[in-house]
RODO-2510 file (C-alpha; in nm, 4 decimals, decimal comma):
residues 183
     n   res          X          Y          Z
     1     m     7,6361    -0,9170    -4,6620
     2     i     7,2526    -1,0027    -4,5946
     3     n     7,0400    -0,9940    -4,9797
     4     l     6,6793    -0,9091    -4,9503
     5     s     6,6080    -0,7918    -5,3605
     6     g     6,2786    -0,8901    -5,4150
     7     k     6,1823    -0,8996    -5,0777
     8     k     5,8906    -0,6844    -5,0154
     9     v     5,8047    -0,5809    -4,6530
    10     a     5,5181    -0,4009    -4,5351
    11     v     5,5301    -0,1663    -4,2216
    12     l     5,2544     0,0016    -4,0833
    13     l     5,2142     0,4130    -4,0219
    14     a     4,9749     0,5355    -3,8056
    15     t     5,0181     0,9166    -3,6202
    16     g     5,2310     0,8975    -3,3113
    17     f     5,4860     0,6116    -3,4553
    18     e     5,7989     0,5837    -3,1716
    19     d     6,0306     0,7461    -3,4966
    20     l     6,3531     0,5109    -3,4257
    21     e     6,1705     0,2100    -3,4677
    22     l     6,0015     0,2998    -3,7736
    23     t     6,3083     0,4901    -3,9955
    24     e     6,6025     0,2294    -3,8479
    25     p     6,4466    -0,1043    -3,9304
    26     v     6,3746     0,0767    -4,2726
    27     k     6,7034     0,2057    -4,4154
    28     a     6,7873    -0,2022    -4,2728
    29     l     6,5457    -0,3464    -4,4939
    30     e     6,5998    -0,1365    -4,7557
    31     t     7,0182    -0,1377    -4,7200
    32     a     6,9823    -0,4931    -4,7557
    33     g     6,7844    -0,4484    -5,0663
    34     a     6,4044    -0,5706    -4,9568
    35     s     6,1445    -0,2987    -5,0631
    36     v     5,9940    -0,1550    -4,7812
    37     t     5,5736    -0,0206    -4,8320
    38     l     5,4722     0,2507    -4,5946
    39     v     5,1377     0,1325    -4,5094
    40     g     4,8971     0,4218    -4,3889
    41     m     4,5196     0,4108    -4,1889
    42     n     4,4153     0,5845    -4,4684
    43     r     4,5116     0,7925    -4,8577
    44     e     4,5437     1,1114    -4,6709
    45     d     4,9216     0,9306    -4,4785
    46     k     5,0151     0,9330    -4,8214
    47     r     5,0349     1,3545    -4,7172
    48     g     5,2447     1,2658    -4,3717
    49     v     5,1853     1,1079    -4,0515
    50     i     5,4168     1,2733    -3,7393
    51     g     5,5591     1,0395    -3,5121
    52     k     5,6498     1,0746    -3,1947
    53     h     5,9533     1,2839    -3,2043
    54     g     5,8412     1,4808    -3,5097
    55     t     5,9859     1,2900    -3,7952
    56     i     5,7387     1,3220    -4,0412
    57     a     5,6727     0,9873    -4,2762
    58     r     5,4682     0,9420    -4,5314
    59     a     5,2455     0,6392    -4,6773
    60     d     5,3165     0,4852    -4,9388
    61     a     5,0084     0,3198    -4,9511
    62     a     4,6870     0,2637    -4,7370
    63     i     4,5351    -0,0538    -4,6020
    64     d     4,2520    -0,0618    -4,9027
    65     d     4,4730    -0,0329    -5,1169
    66     v     4,7516    -0,3316    -5,0297
    67     k     4,7011    -0,7275    -5,0113
    68     a     4,9024    -0,9483    -4,7606
    69     e     4,9924    -1,1959    -5,0188
    70     d     5,2188    -0,9234    -5,2239
    71     f     5,4617    -0,9197    -4,9166
    72     d     5,6922    -1,1351    -4,7306
    73     a     5,6854    -0,9951    -4,4614
    74     l     5,5580    -0,6920    -4,1800
    75     v     5,6756    -0,5077    -3,9382
    76     i     5,4507    -0,3102    -3,6817
    77     p     5,6865    -0,0250    -3,4963
    78     g     5,5779     0,1505    -3,1397
    79     g     5,4732     0,4567    -2,9940
    80     r     5,1424     0,5315    -2,9499
    81     g     5,0599     0,4182    -3,3485
    82     p     4,9700     0,0974    -3,2344
    83     a     4,6293     0,2001    -3,0285
    84     k     4,5536     0,3276    -3,3635
    85     l     4,6064     0,0840    -3,5758
    86     r     4,4863    -0,1810    -3,3176
    87     e     4,1038     0,0052    -3,3787
    88     d     4,0988    -0,0769    -3,7886
    89     q     3,9580    -0,3996    -3,8535
    90     r     4,1339    -0,3828    -4,1952
    91     i     4,4865    -0,3811    -4,0054
    92     l     4,3625    -0,6604    -3,7938
    93     d     4,3049    -0,8605    -4,1060
    94     f     4,5813    -0,7547    -4,2808
    95     t     4,8271    -0,8896    -4,0106
    96     r     4,5799    -1,2107    -3,9448
    97     e     4,6820    -1,2736    -4,2925
    98     i     5,0157    -1,2150    -4,3119
    99     d     5,0183    -1,4193    -3,9696
   100     q     4,8201    -1,7235    -4,1421
   101     a     5,0519    -1,7228    -4,4301
   102     h     5,3943    -1,7917    -4,1878
   103     k     5,5420    -1,4914    -4,2723
   104     p     5,7527    -1,2494    -4,0390
   105     l     5,5515    -1,0332    -3,8622
   106     a     5,7451    -0,8470    -3,6156
   107     a     5,6990    -0,5874    -3,3738
   108     i     5,8298    -0,3637    -3,0968
   109     c     5,7529    -0,1860    -2,8403
   110     h     5,3299    -0,0591    -2,8130
   111     g     5,2847    -0,3198    -3,1530
   112     p     5,2491    -0,6219    -2,9989
   113     q     4,8916    -0,4317    -2,9065
   114     v     4,8217    -0,5148    -3,2257
   115     l     4,8937    -0,8547    -3,2531
   116     a     4,6352    -0,8952    -2,9135
   117     s     4,4041    -0,7366    -3,0828
   118     a     4,4004    -0,9620    -3,3910
   119     d     4,4079    -1,2454    -3,1097
   120     l     4,7590    -1,3589    -3,2748
   121     l     4,9302    -1,4141    -2,9582
   122     k     4,7998    -1,6763    -2,7330
   123     g     5,0215    -2,0138    -2,7495
   124     k     5,3224    -1,7297    -2,8301
   125     t     5,6158    -1,6713    -2,6110
   126     a     5,6344    -1,2224    -2,6873
   127     t     5,7817    -0,9725    -2,5373
   128     s     5,6671    -0,5605    -2,5684
   129     y     5,7169    -0,2396    -2,3606
   130     f     5,6352    -0,3010    -2,0146
   131     t     5,3281    -0,1024    -1,9947
   132     v     5,1966    -0,3581    -2,2230
   133     s     5,3153    -0,6823    -2,0709
   134     r     4,9699    -0,6994    -1,8314
   135     e     4,8015    -0,6939    -2,1843
   136     v     5,0629    -0,9325    -2,3779
   137     k     5,0000    -1,1778    -2,1031
   138     k     4,6343    -1,1207    -2,1050
   139     a     4,6064    -1,2602    -2,4847
   140     g     4,7304    -1,5413    -2,3761
   141     a     5,0824    -1,5092    -2,4548
   142     n     5,3653    -1,6176    -2,2561
   143     y     5,5659    -1,2926    -2,1670
   144     v     5,9284    -1,2436    -2,1648
   145     s     6,1830    -0,9175    -2,0856
   146     r     6,4141    -1,0458    -2,3470
   147     p     6,5393    -0,7789    -2,5813
   148     v     6,3933    -0,9886    -2,8701
   149     v     6,1771    -1,2996    -2,8200
   150     v     6,1483    -1,5231    -3,1790
   151     d     5,8248    -1,7435    -3,1674
   152     g     5,7577    -1,9099    -3,4783
   153     n     5,7270    -1,6330    -3,7102
   154     l     5,6947    -1,3877    -3,4407
   155     i     5,9423    -1,1460    -3,3780
   156     t     5,8421    -0,9178    -3,0935
   157     s     6,0936    -0,6550    -2,9087
   158     r     6,1147    -0,4414    -2,6222
   159     m     6,2186    -0,0464    -2,6860
   160     p     6,3680     0,1417    -2,8753
   161     r     6,7429     0,0468    -2,7324
   162     d     6,6652    -0,3262    -2,8730
   163     i     6,5922    -0,2114    -3,2434
   164     p     7,0182    -0,3258    -3,3286
   165     v     6,8902    -0,6931    -3,2277
   166     f     6,5516    -0,6425    -3,3004
   167     i     6,6263    -0,5207    -3,6927
   168     d     6,8953    -0,8627    -3,7187
   169     a     6,5934    -1,0855    -3,6146
   170     i     6,3942    -0,9221    -3,9467
   171     l     6,6966    -0,9832    -4,1410
   172     e     6,7411    -1,3334    -4,0925
   173     a     6,3737    -1,4428    -4,0745
   174     l     6,4014    -1,2934    -4,3981
   175     q     6,7355    -1,4335    -4,5786
   176     p     6,6812    -1,7947    -4,7641
   177     s     6,7481    -2,0947    -4,6006
   178     v     7,0463    -2,2545    -4,6381
   179     d     6,8713    -2,5471    -4,8113
   180     a     6,7021    -2,3288    -5,0327
   181     r     7,0257    -2,1145    -5,1266
   182     m     7,1943    -2,4799    -5,1800
   183     a     6,9578    -2,5390    -5,4390
***
């Protein structure tokens, strides 16, 4: 059993998110004991943001109310949400700060659009939904079509059917190393 008690994970939230790419990782993280904060672009997102298939998610905090240093990881669901997220400099700055701290940074489907806009893909190996592959390559990544790709702290995945391996990679990245558990 994975125990992520004490771990704090931010999940970016914007209208049009791919429902299962938000709900399934959140459920898995919470089941493992992590504290998950849904981070919206503004305070109005606390009233509810609608996913691509009708799921309503309420932000726990707005981007102005959070600091990257308070989290152990960041998850970026796909769908139409990343197109909005990538236009917000606060979101890009937050994402860069997570990366600069070498914390797990996970993006699925269209989520790598945020990584591309934050200029975090150069020299990395990454995947995404096939329609985003050209953009991932243009951002300097070595694009591969695999269910999940882990390159350093960066975790990328392609689509909803890859959610189980995406979740496994996130959970693994958040577990303390064997050396740390032995200390």
